[in-house]
ROSE-4610 file (N, C-alpha, C; in Angstrom, 1 decimal, always signed):
// ROSE-4610
residu = [M/M/M/K/K/K/K/K/K/K/K/K/N/N/N/K/K/K/V/V/V/C/C/C/Y/Y/Y/N/N/N/T/T/T/L/L/L/V/V/V/K/K/K/Q/Q/Q/L/L/L/E/E/E/N/N/N/M/M/M/D/D/D/T/T/T/Q/Q/Q/I/I/I/C/C/C/Q/Q/Q/L/L/L/K/K/K/E/E/E/Q/Q/Q/I/I/I/K/K/K/Q/Q/Q/L/L/L/K/K/K/S/S/S/C/C/C/F/F/F/I/I/I/T/T/T/N/N/N/E/E/E/Q/Q/Q/E/E/E/E/E/E/V/V/V/C/C/C/M/M/M/D/D/D/E/E/E/I/I/I/E/E/E/A/A/A/D/D/D/R/R/R/A/A/A/A/A/A/M/M/M/E/E/E/A/A/A/I/I/I/G/G/G/E/E/E/I/I/I/C/C/C/L/L/L/D/D/D/A/A/A/L/L/L/L/L/L/D/D/D/I/I/I/E/E/E/S/S/S/K/K/K/G/G/G/D/D/D/A/A/A]
num = [1/1/1/2/2/2/3/3/3/4/4/4/5/5/5/6/6/6/7/7/7/8/8/8/9/9/9/10/10/10/11/11/11/12/12/12/13/13/13/14/14/14/15/15/15/16/16/16/17/17/17/18/18/18/19/19/19/20/20/20/21/21/21/22/22/22/23/23/23/24/24/24/25/25/25/26/26/26/27/27/27/28/28/28/29/29/29/30/30/30/31/31/31/32/32/32/33/33/33/34/34/34/35/35/35/36/36/36/37/37/37/38/38/38/39/39/39/40/40/40/41/41/41/42/42/42/43/43/43/44/44/44/45/45/45/46/46/46/47/47/47/48/48/48/49/49/49/50/50/50/51/51/51/52/52/52/53/53/53/54/54/54/55/55/55/56/56/56/57/57/57/58/58/58/59/59/59/60/60/60/61/61/61/62/62/62/63/63/63/64/64/64/65/65/65/66/66/66/67/67/67/68/68/68/69/69/69/70/70/70/71/71/71/72/72/72/73/73/73/74/74/74/75/75/75/76/76/76/77/77/77]
x = [-35.1/-33.7/-33.4/-34.3/-34.1/-34.3/-35.2/-35.4/-34.1/-33.4/-32.2/-31.1/-31.0/-30.0/-30.4/-31.6/-32.1/-31.7/-31.8/-31.5/-30.0/-29.2/-27.7/-27.3/-28.0/-27.7/-28.0/-29.2/-29.6/-28.6/-28.1/-27.1/-25.8/-25.4/-24.2/-24.3/-25.4/-25.7/-25.6/-26.2/-26.2/-24.8/-24.0/-22.7/-21.8/-22.0/-21.3/-21.7/-23.0/-23.4/-22.8/-22.7/-22.1/-20.6/-19.9/-18.5/-18.3/-19.2/-19.2/-19.3/-20.3/-20.5/-19.2/-18.6/-17.4/-16.3/-16.2/-15.1/-15.3/-16.5/-16.8/-16.4/-16.8/-16.5/-15.0/-14.2/-12.8/-12.2/-12.7/-12.2/-12.4/-13.5/-13.7/-12.8/-12.6/-11.7/-10.2/-9.8/-8.5/-8.4/-9.4/-9.4/-9.2/-9.9/-9.8/-8.4/-7.8/-6.5/-5.5/-5.6/-4.7/-4.8/-6.0/-6.2/-5.6/-5.5/-4.9/-3.4/-2.8/-1.4/-0.8/-1.5/-1.0/-1.4/-0.4/-0.6/-0.3/-1.0/-0.8/+0.5/+1.1/+2.3/+3.5/+4.4/+5.6/+6.6/+7.0/+8.0/+9.4/+10.2/+11.6/+12.4/+13.1/+13.8/+15.3/+15.9/+17.3/+18.1/+19.0/+19.8/+20.6/+21.1/+22.0/+21.1/+19.9/+19.0/+18.7/+18.5/+18.2/+19.5/+20.6/+21.9/+22.2/+21.9/+22.0/+21.1/+19.8/+18.9/+19.3/+19.8/+20.2/+21.4/+22.4/+23.5/+23.1/+22.1/+21.6/+21.0/+20.2/+19.5/+20.5/+21.6/+22.6/+23.3/+23.6/+24.3/+23.4/+22.1/+21.2/+21.1/+21.0/+21.0/+22.2/+23.4/+24.6/+24.6/+24.1/+24.1/+23.1/+22.0/+21.0/+21.5/+22.2/+22.8/+23.8/+24.7/+25.7/+25.1/+24.1/+23.4/+22.8/+22.2/+21.7/+22.7/+23.9/+25.0/+25.6/+25.5/+26.1/+25.3/+24.0/+23.2/+23.6/+23.8/+24.2/+22.9/+23.0/+21.8/+21.5/+20.2/+19.8/+19.2/+19.7/+19.2/+19.9/+19.3/+19.9/+19.5/+18.5/+18.1/+19.1]
y = [+25.2/+25.2/+24.4/+24.5/+23.8/+22.3/+21.9/+20.5/+19.9/+20.6/+20.1/+19.9/+20.8/+20.7/+19.5/+19.3/+18.2/+16.9/+16.8/+15.6/+15.3/+16.4/+16.3/+15.8/+16.4/+16.0/+14.5/+14.1/+12.7/+11.8/+12.2/+11.3/+11.3/+12.4/+12.4/+11.6/+11.7/+10.9/+9.4/+9.0/+7.6/+7.1/+8.0/+7.6/+7.5/+8.4/+8.3/+7.1/+6.7/+5.5/+4.3/+4.2/+3.1/+3.0/+4.2/+4.2/+3.7/+4.1/+3.7/+2.2/+1.6/+0.2/-0.5/+0.0/-0.7/-0.6/+0.5/+0.7/-0.3/-0.5/-1.5/-2.9/-3.2/-4.6/-4.8/-3.7/-3.8/-4.0/-3.3/-3.4/-4.9/-5.5/-6.9/-7.8/-7.6/-8.4/-8.3/-7.1/-6.9/-7.6/-7.6/-8.3/-9.8/-10.3/-11.8/-12.1/-11.3/-11.5/-11.5/-10.5/-10.5/-11.7/-12.2/-13.4/-14.6/-14.6/-15.7/-15.7/-14.5/-14.4/-14.3/-13.9/-13.8/-15.1/-15.7/-16.9/-16.5/-17.2/-17.0/-17.5/-18.5/-19.1/-18.3/-18.1/-17.3/-18.3/-17.8/-18.6/-18.3/-19.3/-19.2/-18.2/-17.3/-16.3/-16.7/-16.8/-17.1/-15.9/-15.5/-14.3/-14.3/-15.4/-15.5/-15.1/-15.5/-15.2/-13.7/-13.1/-11.7/-10.9/-11.3/-10.6/-10.7/-11.9/-12.1/-11.2/-11.1/-10.3/-8.8/-8.4/-7.0/-6.7/-7.7/-7.5/-7.4/-8.2/-8.2/-6.9/-6.4/-5.1/-4.0/-4.0/-3.0/-3.0/-4.3/-4.4/-3.9/-4.3/-3.8/-2.3/-1.7/-0.3/+0.4/-0.2/+0.4/+0.3/-0.8/-1.0/+0.0/+0.1/+1.1/+2.5/+2.9/+4.2/+4.4/+3.4/+3.6/+3.7/+3.0/+3.0/+4.4/+5.0/+6.3/+7.4/+7.2/+8.2/+8.1/+6.9/+6.7/+7.3/+7.6/+8.2/+9.6/+9.9/+11.2/+12.1/+13.3/+14.2/+14.5/+14.6/+15.0/+16.4/+17.2/+18.6/+19.5/+20.6/+21.6/+21.4/+20.5/+20.4/+19.5]
z = [-10.8/-10.5/-9.2/-8.2/-6.9/-7.2/-8.1/-8.4/-8.9/-9.8/-10.4/-9.4/-8.4/-7.4/-6.5/-6.2/-5.4/-6.0/-7.3/-8.0/-7.9/-8.0/-7.9/-6.5/-5.5/-4.1/-3.9/-4.4/-4.2/-4.9/-6.1/-6.8/-6.0/-5.5/-4.7/-3.4/-2.8/-1.6/-1.9/-3.0/-3.4/-3.7/-4.4/-4.7/-3.4/-2.5/-1.2/-0.4/-0.4/+0.2/-0.4/-1.7/-2.4/-2.1/-2.0/-1.6/-0.2/+0.7/+2.1/+2.2/+1.4/+1.4/+0.9/-0.2/-0.7/+0.2/+0.9/+1.9/+3.1/+3.5/+4.5/+4.1/+2.8/+2.3/+2.2/+1.7/+1.7/+3.1/+4.0/+5.4/+5.9/+5.6/+6.0/+5.3/+4.0/+3.2/+3.8/+4.1/+4.7/+6.0/+6.8/+8.1/+7.8/+6.8/+6.5/+6.0/+5.2/+4.7/+5.8/+6.7/+7.9/+8.7/+8.9/+9.7/+9.0/+7.7/+7.0/+7.1/+7.1/+7.1/+8.5/+9.5/+10.8/+11.6/+12.2/+13.0/+14.4/+15.3/+16.7/+17.2/+16.5/+17.0/+16.6/+17.6/+17.3/+16.6/+15.4/+14.7/+15.3/+15.2/+15.7/+14.8/+15.4/+14.6/+14.6/+13.5/+13.4/+13.1/+14.0/+13.9/+12.6/+12.2/+11.0/+9.8/+9.8/+8.7/+8.6/+9.8/+9.9/+9.4/+9.9/+9.5/+8.0/+7.4/+6.0/+5.2/+5.7/+5.0/+5.1/+6.2/+6.4/+5.5/+5.4/+4.5/+3.1/+2.7/+1.3/+1.0/+1.9/+1.7/+1.6/+2.4/+2.3/+1.0/+0.5/-0.8/-1.9/-1.9/-2.9/-2.9/-1.7/-1.6/-2.2/-1.9/-2.5/-4.0/-4.5/-6.0/-6.6/-6.0/-6.5/-6.5/-5.4/-5.3/-6.3/-6.5/-7.5/-8.9/-9.2/-10.5/-10.7/-9.7/-9.8/-10.0/-9.3/-9.5/-10.9/-11.5/-12.8/-14.0/-13.7/-14.7/-15.0/-16.3/-16.7/-16.8/-16.4/-16.5/-18.0/-18.2/-19.6/-19.6/-20.5/-20.6/-19.6/-19.3/-18.5/-17.0/-16.7/-15.3/-14.5]
């Protein structure tokens, strides 16, 4: 019985090691992706663009809220 448990523990340890390796690889890939997307140069920010984006988000939010309120409930819930 102890031998069977030892085999299970060895299998679990191997699986954990594989998971750890994969996590480390993913971490490195994420770092590489971040470095591709993040630039050191500061881009010029246009306040009109920010305000337009904010207004669009508010409009979309209102549309989604209205759509949710228009849905009739189904059943007793």
